[in-house]
C-alpha positions, -999 to 999 in steps of 0.1 A, spaced: 679 -71 -28 716 -61 -34 744 -86 -33 768 -66 -11 763 -54 26 763 -17 17 734 -5 38 745 7 72 724 12 103 738 33 131 723 33 166 739 54 193 744 35 226 720 46 253 721 80 237 705 103 262 721 86 292 755 85 275 754 122 268 746 128 305 775 106 316 799 123 291 789 158 304 790 148 341 822 131 351 808 120 385 782 99 367 805 79 345 802 42 354 771 49 375 735 40 368 718 70 351 681 72 342 667 100 319 630 107 317 600 124 332 605 127 370 569 135 378 545 108 394 534 98 359 568 100 342 583 72 321 619 63 314 633 77 281 667 61 283 687 41 309 724 37 310 738 2 307 746 2 344 709 9 351 698 -18 325 717 -44 345 693 -36 374 663 -42 352 655 -6 341 645 -1 305 629 24 282 591 30 284 591 17 320 571 38 346 595 60 365 581 48 398 590 12 389 625 23 378 630 39 412 621 7 430 645 -13 409 674 12 410 670 34 441 706 45 439 706 56 403 708 93 392 675 104 378 677 133 354 653 153 332 662 153 294 681 181 278 668 179 242 686 210 230 720 193 238 708 160 224 698 176 191 731 194 188 751 162 192 727 144 168 734 170 142 771 163 146 765 126 141 743 131 111 769 153 95 794 125 97 769 101 81 763 126 52 801 125 46 796 88 37 766 92 14 740 117 3 713 91 11 709 93 49 676 84 64 673 96 100 649 76 121 653 96 154 680 117 171 702 87 176 694 63 147 698 64 109 702 43 78 729 51 52 732 38 16 770 35 13 768 24 -23 750 56 -34 779 76 -20 806 54 -36 819 47 -1 814 9 -3 809 -16 -30 817 -50 -14 821 -66 20 856 -53 28 850 -17 18 817 -17 38 835 -30 69 862 -3 66 835 24 63 818 12 94 850 10 114 859 46 103 825 59 112 826 46 147 861 61 152 849 95 138 818 96 161 840 89 191 865 116 181 839 143 175 814 136 202 832 113 227 803 89 225 799 53 211 775 39 185 768 4 172 769 -3 135 751 -30 114 759 -37 78 738 -58 55 722 -59 21 688 -46 33 675 -21 58 658 -48 79 689 -69 82 712 -39 89 690 -29 118 690 -64 132 728 -65 128 732 -32 148 711 -47 176 735 -77 177 765 -53 178 753 -34 209 769 -19 228 798 -3 209 803 -29 182 801 -36 145 783 -66 129 783 -74 92 758 -100 78 773 -117 48 751 -120 18 738 -156 15 737 -162 52 705 -142 60 680 -171 62 703 -192 84 708 -162 107 671 -152 109 657 -188 114 662 -193 151 653 -157 161 620 -149 177 593 -134 155 595 -102 176 628 -96 159 611 -86 127 599 -50 122 562 -46 127 558 -75 151 548 -61 184 533 -78 216 498 -83 201 510 -98 168 536 -118 186 510 -133 210 486 -140 181 514 -159 162 524 -178 194 489 -190 199 490 -203 164 522 -222 172 546 -198 155 574 -185 177 605 -183 155 612 -167 121 619 -202 107 584 -213 118 570 -182 102 585 -190 69 573 -227 71 537 -216 78 534 -202 43 521 -170 29 485 -181 27 484 -191 64 499 -158 74 474 -139 53 446 -158 70 460 -151 105 471 -114 100 453 -100 70 465 -95 34 489 -66 38 505 -77 71 506 -114 61 524 -107 27 549 -83 43 557 -106 72 562 -136 49 587 -116 28 606 -106 58 608 -142 71 625 -150 38 649 -121 44 634 -101 15 634 -64 20 635 -41 -10 629 -8 8 653 19 -4 671 43 19 651 76 16 669 108 24 638 129 33 609 115 52 578 137 49 561 146 81 524 136 83 514 156 114 526 179 141 513 176 176 520 183 213 505 168 244 510 169 281 502 143 308 494 158 342 506 147 376 471 153 390 439 149 370 423 182 360 387 186 370 381 223 364 366 228 330 380 263 327 415 251 333 410 223 307 401 250 282 432 271 291 454 240 287 440 233 253 447 269 243 483 267 255 488 234 237 474 249 205 499 278 207 528 253 212 516 233 182 516 265 161 551 272 172 562 238 160 544 242 127 560 275 120 594 262 131 591 235 104 577 259 78 544 240 76 507 246 79 478 222 81 441 217 73 429 193 100 430 202 137 429 172 161 421 173 199 431 143 221 417 138 256 425 110 280 401 109 309 405 97 345 395 61 335 422 59 308 396 62 280 409 82 251 388 105 229 399 120 197 380 148 178 390 165 146 379 193 123 390 200 88 393 236 76 389 249 40 426 251 35 459 249 54 468 274 80 493 282 107 473 310 123 473 306 161 438 322 164 423 298 139 438 267 155 430 278 190 393 284 181 391 251 163 406 233 193 381 251 216 352 240 194 363 204 195 366 205 233 329 215 236 319 181 224 340 162 250 327 153 284 355 160 309 335 150 340 356 130 364 388 145 354 414 147 326 449 132 328 462 140 293 455 166 266 469 170 232 465 192 201 477 183 167 476 194 131 476 171 101 470 174 63 503 194 62 514 217 34 542 242 30 519 272 24 489 289 40 456 299 26 450 335 35 412 335 35 413 312 65 418 343 86 381 349 81 374 318 101 389 334 132 366 353 155 371 390 152 391 405 181 372 434 195 393 465 204 397 471 241 375 498 254 393 529 266 385 539 302 364 570 306 383 602 314 383 611 350 378 575 362 408 561 379 422 528 367 418 500 391 448 491 411 461 456 401 476 437 429 508 421 416 515 386 428 548 379 445 574 364 423 575 326 422 604 307 437 630 298 412 628 263 400 658 240 395 655 206 378 678 177 383 705 176 356 700 213 347 731 233 337 739 262 359 767 287 364 779 303 396 798 336 396 825 321 420 825 284 413 818 283 376 799 257 356 779 229 373 747 210 373 718 206 396 717 174 417 685 182 435 664 209 452 639 212 481 631 232 512 643 264 496 678 249 488 695 237 456 724 213 455 749 218 427 779 197 416 806 219 399 823 200 371 827 201 333 830 173 307 868 177 307 873 180 345 876 153 372 845 147 394 837 180 410 827 192 444 792 197 457 778 229 472 743 239 484 727 273 480 694 291 485 672 287 455 671 324 450 709 329 453 716 358 428 751 343 420 735 312 406 719 312 372 709 288 344 735 281 318 739 265 284 754 230 281 792 228 275 806 208 245 814 172 253 848 174 238 872 204 241 892 190 212 874 167 187 906 146 185 906 139 222 873 128 238 869 130 276 889 105 296 870 76 311 841 81 288 843 47 270 821 21 286 840 -9 298 845 -35 271 846 -9 243 877 -26 230 854 -49 211 857 -31 178 839 -57 157 816 -85 165 815 -115 142 780 -126 132 764 -151 155 727 -158 157 716 -150 193 693 -170 214 656 -161 208 639 -141 234 605 -124 235 615 -99 261 632 -66 255 669 -74 254 687 -54 281 724 -50 275 748 -71 295 765 -60 326 790 -32 319 800 -18 353 829 6 353 860 0 373 846 22 400 812 7 400 796 -6 431 774 8 458 781 46 456 792 62 488 774 89 506 743 93 527 733 119 551 704 144 549 700 177 533 693 205 558 662 226 551 658 263 555 640 260 588 665 236 603 644 205 595 661 178 575 652 148 555 619 159 539 611 186 515 592 194 484 609 196 451 608 229 432 585 223 403 550 227 389 520 206 395 519 190 360 543 171 339 564 194 318 581 169 295 570 156 262 540 133 266 540 96 260 520 68 275 537 39 292 521 6 289 530 -6 254 564 -12 240 572 15 215 566 52 215 567 65 179 583 99 178 592 123 204 557 126 217 528 102 215 514 70 226 537 40 231 532 14 206 565 -2 195 598 -14 209 615 19 216 603 48 239 613 82 227 588 101 249 596 116 282 565 123 303 538 97 303 514 76 322 531 57 350 521 56 386 532 78 414 565 77 431 588 96 453 621 111 443 650 104 464 669 131 482 697 153 470 734 151 476 742 153 513 751 188 523 760 204 556 746 238 548 744 265 522 776 271 504 794 242 521 813 215 501 806 178 506 831 157 525 836 133 496 835 153 464 844 125 440 818 100 451 781 98 442 758 99 472 740 67 482 707 78 468 697 110 451 677 126 424 656 156 417 620 159 405 605 183 380 569 176 387 564 185 424 573 152 439 584 147 475 621 145 483 631 121 510 662 107 525 667 70 531 
């Protein structure tokens, strides 16, 4: 391990929620929850104002609504998050060529490899400058940890949250780690933590005192050796610029269990096509096709088939997934489906096309026989999701606060404007259309006013060993100066004159990225929860109702209090019911 704190770990603060607050002035200082809004949705990110109320990542959305009924509930906008993430990663690459991204909002940087830092003072200067540059370019805040190893740098950034910088001086690592809970160490989740606790080991100091042999006996050879080394603050892992993908997959969790076998097959075909799109987007192909099925009783089945060589042909992958489905009993219903490809390569094997079933040419109709008249279905009602960017020909750029009963409520504001006014329209209003997100900063040198969370004047945090806790550590209270019970109330009028109840525009299944709630980390953008951070969006969670939209007196009318957030509102993407308190 090096003798200077030249490994930097950056973790953006409540990234998804902070982006939403930065782009929506009326939400700054308010509780914001981003995630899947369907009955089985889970929380992807909660703002610090929502965390004070007990909301955290990977929590079932229905539970979050009970804890924070007045919060703003929004669907994620991954395209915008990726754009801002690229800006942040570009700043990191200015510091060093060795940047190891862990997710959209998190990365390691080897400052020594870039010649940016060589001792404690130069590392601190680099961290301070990075935080200032991120703020200037994106208007957002990030927490920085500096240490002599990746493990310690990540622990330091956790101590620095939110919007701070912590540097762990070489030689103080053991004293700092000692009183911390074993859950602080990477790779120690709930199951391992409980196993160690039953053995009388709760802190890192007790872990080191137990000895390597005892840990190997308790946890196995590989895990025991690794955990003992971390307890002694040993971590020789280098910062790796490129991390090779091992698999590509997509999955969906459905609001209502699917019982029809034909529809299950169609969903598998659709997921296979989406998986192929991701494969080709990454310039990859794969040999092993994997089907994942979670049934009504939460039992999960996985089936796989290995081809002769790698492919990215949609026909081959669809047919392989269909064959795998034939061996799965879907009686009783299916709540989640997924299709993945592993054994990745950056080329395809052309003879795999022979594996695909030949596509027979369509028969031409006989001459003189009239073609059957196909009855065209009526166009579906336009769907508006809470948080979606829109543009109106008269009022300009805005975002959807909620929809139901044939109406959609929009707040018109931009990242650089003051809180905007609210108007309600018919969902099929031709003057209203979807729009692309606006940049968070008009001038990179001047971020939006009022964006900094309260207390952001804490530029650096001296190292102090925090009290041990086994629970996920929510950030401390950070209410804005205008925080407090948001004003508002009232009911949204429906198209038929009824008010107070309506059904959200949406489809009957979850449309977000799939991830199961119920553990404590979701690895990657989609997948099962299994560690401390949830990155997924849609997942298993119970049902729940979304709360009604901004009060509106009628279509095209502005609210009486344009600058205040209504008492309780949100939208739903998954066909939930909208109700007013």
